[in-house]
C-alpha positions in Angstrom: -13.6 10.3 -18.6 -12.5 8.7 -15.9 -8.7 7.0 -16.5 -9.8 3.5 -15.7 -13.3 3.8 -18.6 -11.1 6.0 -21.0 -8.0 3.4 -21.1 -10.8 0.3 -22.0 -13.0 1.8 -23.8 -13.7 0.6 -27.3 -12.1 -3.0 -26.3 -13.6 -6.2 -28.0 -12.9 -9.5 -27.0 -12.2 -12.0 -24.0 -9.7 -10.8 -21.2 -7.3 -11.6 -19.4 -5.6 -9.5 -17.0 -3.0 -10.4 -15.4 -0.4 -9.0 -12.4 2.5 -11.1 -10.0 5.1 -10.1 -7.3 7.7 -11.9 -5.5 7.1 -13.0 -2.1 10.5 -12.0 -0.4 9.4 -9.3 1.9 6.7 -6.9 4.0 4.9 -5.0 1.4 5.2 -1.0 1.8 2.2 0.5 0.8 3.1 1.3 -2.9 3.2 -2.6 -3.6 -0.7 -2.5 -3.1 -0.4 0.0 -6.3 -0.7 -2.5 -9.0 -3.0 -5.0 -7.6 -5.5 -2.4 -7.3 -5.5 -0.3 -10.1 -5.4 -4.2 -12.3 -8.7 -4.8 -10.0 -10.1 -1.6 -10.9 -9.9 -2.3 -14.7 -11.4 -6.1 -13.7 -14.1 -4.3 -12.2 -14.6 -2.0 -15.0 -14.7 -4.9 -17.3 -16.9 -6.8 -15.6 -19.3 -3.5 -15.3 -19.2 -3.9 -19.4 -20.8 -7.4 -19.2 -17.3 -8.8 -20.7 -15.6 -12.1 -20.9 -12.5 -11.0 -18.4 -10.1 -13.3 -15.8 -7.7 -11.6 -13.5 -4.8 -13.4 -12.3 -2.2 -12.4 -9.7 0.7 -14.9 -9.5 3.7 -15.3 -6.7 6.6 -16.1 -8.4 8.0 -18.2 -5.6 10.5 -19.5 -8.3 13.3 -16.8 -7.7 16.2 -17.1 -6.0 17.0 -15.4 -2.4 19.1 -13.3 -3.2 19.1 -10.8 -0.4 18.2 -11.2 3.0 18.0 -8.2 6.0 20.8 -7.8 8.6 18.3 -10.2 11.0 17.8 -13.4 8.9 21.3 -13.4 7.4 22.6 -15.5 10.4 19.3 -17.5 10.5 18.8 -18.1 6.4 21.9 -17.0 4.9 22.6 -20.4 4.1 19.5 -20.6 2.0 21.0 -18.0 -0.1 20.4 -18.7 -4.0 17.8 -21.2 -3.3 14.1 -20.7 -4.8 11.9 -19.1 -2.2 9.5 -21.6 -2.8 11.8 -24.7 -1.6 13.8 -22.1 1.6 12.3 -22.1 5.2 10.0 -19.3 6.8 11.3 -17.1 8.7 9.1 -17.8 11.6 6.3 -20.4 11.6 5.9 -23.5 9.6 6.0 -23.1 5.8 8.4 -21.8 3.4 10.1 -18.3 2.7 7.2 -17.8 0.0 4.1 -18.9 1.8 5.4 -16.8 5.1 5.6 -13.4 2.5 2.7 -14.6 0.4 0.3 -14.8 3.3 0.7 -10.8 4.4 0.0 -10.4 0.3 -3.2 -12.6 1.2 -4.0 -11.1 4.0 -4.5 -7.8 2.1 -6.3 -9.0 -0.9 -9.0 -10.0 1.3 -9.1 -7.0 3.5 -9.2 -5.1 0.0 -11.4 -6.8 -2.1 -9.0 -7.5 -5.1 -10.2 -10.3 -6.7 -7.7 -11.7 -8.3 -7.2 -15.5 -8.9 -3.7 -16.1 -6.7 -1.6 -18.7 -8.8 2.4 -19.8 -8.0 5.0 -20.1 -10.4 6.3 -23.1 -8.8 3.1 -24.8 -9.0 2.9 -23.9 -12.4 5.9 -25.0 -13.1 6.0 -28.3 -11.6 2.1 -28.7 -13.4 4.1 -28.6 -16.9 2.3 -25.2 -17.9 5.4 -23.8 -18.9 7.0 -26.9 -20.9 5.7 -25.5 -23.7 7.4 -22.0 -23.5 10.2 -23.3 -22.0 10.8 -25.8 -24.9 10.0 -22.7 -27.3 12.7 -20.2 -25.6 15.0 -22.8 -25.6 14.5 -24.1 -29.6 14.3 -19.9 -30.7 16.9 -18.8 -28.6 18.6 -16.9 -30.8 16.2 -14.8 -31.1 15.7 -14.1 -27.8 19.6 -13.4 -27.7 19.1 -11.1 -30.3 16.3 -9.0 -28.6 18.7 -8.5 -25.8 21.3 -7.8 -27.6 19.4 -4.8 -29.3 17.7 -3.7 -26.0 20.8 -3.9 -24.5 22.8 -2.8 -27.5 25.6 -5.5 -26.7 26.8 -8.6 -28.3 25.2 -11.8 -26.5 27.2 -15.0 -25.8 25.7 -17.6 -28.6 26.5 -20.2 -25.9 23.9 -18.4 -23.5 20.4 -19.6 -22.9 16.9 -18.3 -21.3 16.9 -20.6 -18.7 18.4 -21.3 -15.1 17.8 -24.9 -13.8 17.5 -26.0 -9.9 20.6 -27.7 -9.1 19.7 -31.1 -8.2 23.1 -31.6 -5.8 22.4 -27.9 -3.9 19.0 -26.8 -4.9 20.0 -23.6 -5.8 18.8 -21.6 -8.6 20.9 -18.0 -8.4 24.0 -20.3 -9.3 23.2 -22.3 -12.3 23.7 -21.7 -16.2 22.6 -23.4 -18.9 25.4 -24.0 -21.2 23.4 -26.4 -24.0 19.9 -27.7 -25.3 19.5 -31.3 -27.4 15.9 -30.7 -27.5 15.4 -33.1 -24.3 17.8 -31.9 -21.8 19.8 -29.0 -21.5 23.2 -29.4 -20.4 24.2 -26.7 -16.7 26.8 -26.0 -14.6 26.4 -24.6 -10.8 29.0 -22.4 -10.6 30.5 -21.5 -7.2 31.6 -17.6 -8.5 28.8 -16.8 -10.5 26.9 -14.4 -8.3 28.8 -12.9 -5.4 25.1 -13.7 -3.1 25.5 -17.4 -3.0 28.1 -19.7 -4.0 27.2 -23.2 -6.3 28.7 -26.4 -5.6 30.3 -26.9 -8.6 28.7 -29.9 -10.7 28.0 -30.3 -14.1 25.9 -32.3 -15.8 22.7 -33.2 -17.9 18.3 -32.6 -16.7 14.7 -32.4 -17.9 14.6 -28.5 -18.2 10.7 -29.4 -17.5 8.4 -30.2 -14.2 9.2 -27.5 -12.4 13.4 -28.4 -13.2 13.8 -25.0 -14.1 12.7 -21.2 -14.4 13.3 -18.6 -16.9 14.8 -15.6 -16.2 12.5 -13.2 -15.7 11.8 -10.6 -18.6 11.2 -13.3 -20.4 9.2 -15.5 -18.1 6.8 -12.5 -18.7 6.6 -12.9 -22.0 5.9 -16.5 -21.6 3.3 -16.2 -19.4 1.6 -13.6 -21.4 1.7 -16.2 -24.8 0.6 -18.9 -22.2 -2.4 -17.5 -20.7 -3.3 -14.9 -23.8 -3.0 -12.0 -21.6 -4.4 -8.7 -22.9 -3.7 -6.4 -19.8 -1.0 -6.5 -17.6 0.6 -2.8 -16.0 3.9 -2.4 -14.5 5.7 -0.1 -11.9 8.0 2.2 -13.4 10.8 0.7 -11.7 10.2 -1.9 -14.6 8.5 0.5 -17.3 11.2 3.1 -17.4 12.4 3.3 -21.3 14.5 0.3 -21.9 13.4 -1.3 -18.6 12.1 -5.5 -17.8 8.7 -4.1 -19.2 10.0 -3.2 -22.7 12.3 -6.0 -23.1 9.1 -8.4 -22.5 7.1 -6.4 -24.5 10.1 -7.4 -27.5 10.1 -10.8 -26.8 6.2 -11.6 -27.0 6.3 -9.5 -30.5 10.1 -11.2 -31.7 10.3 -14.2 -30.8 6.8 -15.3 -29.4 5.0 -13.6 -32.5 2.1 -12.0 -30.9 1.0 -8.3 -29.8 1.8 -7.8 -26.2 -0.7 -6.4 -23.6 -2.2 -2.9 -23.3 0.8 -1.0 -21.6 0.3 0.4 -19.0 3.1 1.7 -16.5 2.2 3.6 -13.0 4.3 5.7 -11.0 5.5 5.3 -7.4 4.6 6.7 -4.2 7.3 8.9 -3.2 8.5 9.7 0.6 10.1 12.8 0.7 10.7 12.5 -3.2 12.3 8.6 -3.5 10.2 5.8 -4.1 9.3 4.0 -0.9 10.7 1.3 0.5 10.1 -1.0 3.5 13.1 -2.3 3.7 15.2 1.2 3.8 12.6 2.4 6.4 10.5 4.5 3.2 7.0 4.9 3.6 3.9 3.0 5.2 3.5 -1.0 4.8 0.4 -2.1 3.6 -0.6 -3.3 7.2 0.2 0.2 8.9 -1.5 2.0 5.9 -4.9 0.1 7.0 -4.4 0.7 10.2 -5.1 4.2 9.4 -7.9 4.3 7.6 -10.5 2.1 6.0 -9.6 -0.6 2.6 -11.9 1.5 0.7 -9.9 4.5 1.1 -6.6 2.8 0.8 -8.4 1.8 -3.0 -9.2 5.2 -3.5 -5.8 6.5 -2.7 -4.5 3.6 -5.1 -6.5 5.0 -8.2 -8.2 9.0 -7.3 -4.9 9.8 -9.8 -4.2 8.6 -13.2 -1.6 5.5 -12.7 1.5 7.9 -14.3 1.4 10.6 -11.9 3.9 9.9 -9.0 2.4 10.9 -5.5 4.1 12.2 -2.4 2.9 10.5 0.5 4.4 11.2 3.5 2.1 11.1 6.7 4.1 11.7 9.7 3.7 15.3 10.9 1.5 16.4 7.7 -2.0 16.7 7.1 -1.8 14.1 4.2 -4.4 11.8 6.0 -6.8 14.0 7.4 -6.8 15.9 3.9 -7.4 12.5 1.9 -10.8 12.0 4.3 -11.6 15.1 3.1 -11.2 14.2 -0.4 -13.1 11.0 -0.2 -16.0 12.6 1.6 -15.8 15.2 -1.4 -15.9 12.0 -3.7 -18.7 10.5 -2.0 -21.0 13.6 -2.2 -20.2 14.3 -5.8 -20.8 10.2 -6.1 -24.5 10.5 -4.1 -25.4 13.4 -5.8 -24.7 11.7 -9.7 -22.2 14.4 -10.7 -20.4 12.0 -13.3 -17.3 13.4 -12.2 -13.9 11.5 -12.1 -13.8 11.5 -8.2 -17.1 10.2 -8.2 -16.3 6.7 -9.9 -12.8 6.8 -8.5 -15.2 6.8 -4.9 -17.4 4.6 -6.8 -15.1 1.4 -7.8 -13.1 2.3 -4.7 -16.1 0.6 -2.6 -16.0 -3.7 -1.5 -19.0 -4.9 -2.0 -22.3 -2.4 -1.7 -21.8 1.5 -1.7 -21.1 2.8 1.7 -21.6 7.0 1.8 -19.1 8.2 4.8 -19.8 10.1 7.3 -19.7 14.0 6.2 -18.2 14.7 9.3 -14.1 16.2 10.0 -11.9 13.9 10.7 -9.5 16.7 12.1 -12.5 17.4 14.9 -12.9 13.1 15.3 -9.3 13.3 16.0 -9.9 15.5 18.4 -12.9 13.7 20.6 -11.0 10.5 20.7 -8.4 12.4 22.8 -10.7 13.9 25.1 -12.1 12.1 27.8 -16.2 10.4 27.8 -16.6 11.6 24.6 -17.7 7.4 23.0 -21.6 8.6 23.1 -21.1 11.4 21.0 -19.1 10.1 19.0 -21.5 6.5 18.7 -24.5 9.1 18.4 -23.0 10.6 15.4 -22.4 7.7 13.8 -18.2 7.7 14.1 -17.4 4.4 16.1 -15.9 3.5 12.7 -13.8 6.2 11.8 -12.7 6.9 15.9 -10.5 3.9 15.7 -8.6 5.5 12.2 -8.6 8.6 14.0 -6.7 7.4 17.5 -4.3 5.9 15.2 -3.7 9.0 13.2 -3.1 10.9 17.1 -0.8 8.6 18.3 1.1 7.8 15.7 1.5 10.7 12.3 -0.5 13.8 14.1 1.7 17.3 14.0 2.3 17.9 17.3 -0.3 20.9 17.0 -3.4 18.0 16.6 -2.2 16.6 19.8 -3.8 17.7 23.6 -3.8 15.8 26.9 -5.0 16.6 29.7 -2.7 18.0 32.4 -3.4 15.9 35.6 -1.6 19.1 37.1 -2.6 22.8 37.0 -0.3 23.9 33.9 2.1 27.2 34.1 -0.5 29.9 33.9 1.5 32.7 35.0 1.4 34.3 31.8 -2.3 35.1 31.9 -3.7 38.1 32.7 -5.9 39.4 35.4 -8.6 39.7 33.1 -8.3 36.2 32.1 -8.3 34.3 35.3 -11.8 36.6 36.2 -12.7 35.0 33.2 -11.8 31.5 34.4 -13.8 32.0 37.8 -16.9 33.6 36.1 -16.3 30.0 34.0 -16.8 27.9 37.1 -20.6 28.8 37.9 -21.9 27.5 34.8 -20.9 23.9 36.0 -22.9 24.1 39.0 -25.8 22.8 37.0 -25.9 20.4 34.6 -25.6 22.5 30.9 -25.2 21.1 27.3 -22.2 21.7 25.3 -24.2 24.0 22.9 -25.5 26.2 25.5 -21.7 26.1 27.3 -19.9 27.3 24.2 -22.4 30.4 23.9 -22.1 31.0 27.6 -18.4 30.5 27.2 -18.8 33.1 24.5 -20.9 35.7 26.4 -18.8 35.8 29.6 -16.3 37.1 27.5 -18.2 39.7 26.0 -19.7 40.9 29.7 -15.7 41.3 30.8 -14.7 43.0 27.1 -12.0 40.3 27.0 -11.4 39.1 23.5 -12.4 35.8 22.6 -8.9 34.7 21.6 -7.8 35.5 25.2 -10.5 34.0 26.7 -10.0 31.0 24.4 -6.1 30.7 25.2 -6.8 31.0 28.8 -9.2 27.7 29.1 -6.6 26.1 26.4 -3.5 27.0 28.7 -5.3 25.9 31.8 -6.1 22.4 30.5 -4.0 21.5 27.6 -0.9 23.9 28.8 -1.1 24.7 25.3 -2.6 28.1 23.9 -4.9 26.0 21.2 -6.8 23.4 21.4 -10.5 21.8 20.3 -13.6 23.0 20.5 -13.8 24.6 24.3 -16.8 23.6 25.3 -16.8 20.1 23.9 -13.2 19.8 25.9 -14.8 20.8 29.1 -18.2 18.5 28.6 -16.1 15.5 28.4 -13.7 15.8 31.2 -15.7 15.4 35.5 -17.9 18.7 36.7 -16.3 18.4 39.8 -12.6 18.5 37.9 -13.5 21.0 35.5 -14.6 23.2 38.2 -11.3 22.9 40.6 -9.4 23.1 37.6 -10.8 26.6 36.6 -11.0 27.8 40.5 -7.0 27.0 40.9 -5.9 28.7 37.6 -8.2 31.8 38.6 -5.8 32.1 41.8 
């Protein structure tokens, strides 16, 4: 049974699926795994006829606590400010809106059906006010959870809240020091964190209506409590033993007094054994992934393995992407033939709207075709136009050198060819005196080598050396057919001298 079906087997009642992300940077491809996994669960439950909702939050009340070097000079003064209040790195709008727009675009392309909400909106509208009051009233219970999870004593004057300083606007530098049931006492410390400097203000303020934000672990549990979330997974960075996921699950149980949502930890995509990171230049961004494969295949990549399986994905100079195309085609075949396999189910849940069966044509062959001139008609005839653009990107950015070839404008070095090979090339030139199909040409290429007692491997090597400067290449007949007939005849004659 496919992992999503098994996970949701025999569940009853209304379901609320939630996920969230801080829009503070470019999305690497691993950042899409959570949204796609949750969307698949959403679609499975919809298919079961369940009353289910899927929400996705942009945690834009978080403070800016780090900037890449190229933005430090421009936006360094906003360190500590909530990302919903800092300006965008480029153009109009806020810092949070700028990065959130990339995720919105990816959601639209990937057919992710979540209702998006902004944490800042929910705080300002008072949706979290009851939860804020509850955690302040039960601050000692929160301290107890922290103390137990981290095996250290938590100060009795620590409160699970940070206010937005009304003077400098920073949230990362404030500490709540008291709660009287209506207002919190706070200070904005110049030395609380190394990455931002507070203004030193001390005072009291209402914690409601967007004036404050709960710490991440507490807010996570509070959202589950406020919404009634029944399913929310977490990536390995949060879901490791004793991590933020475990802390949030203990808070909702020990502080709020309700059971946590269905537990679903999921593993990273790895790049040479390391977690992908856009800031460190490890792996592809979500946008780059969609340049080299269709959205349905991106979804397939995210869900074909069980969530808690780490997947190595270094596409540079490897066959990983062509292999994924083959896996996707195999999954489509199994779906079409109603095998009931996990692979067939993964294909079905990868679809966006109506099911579209992909062409059963080798991606590597298509990658060869897109490198040949004048192959557009053949590509169109085979129904491969949609995939051709992805094949071009793969060749340009990721293909091993072995899979790249370029027709040489000048005759390459053919000094290594034998007399027999040159005689063979001379005989091939005669084939281009009249029109000939690619299929007939391929047959003739073989027959000519037999007539001259030349091994086929040596015959093809002679052709590839003469046109590509390599000892290998795509199907020779299709390669030659893609070129101007007079150019082919002239090159064969030149190479045979």
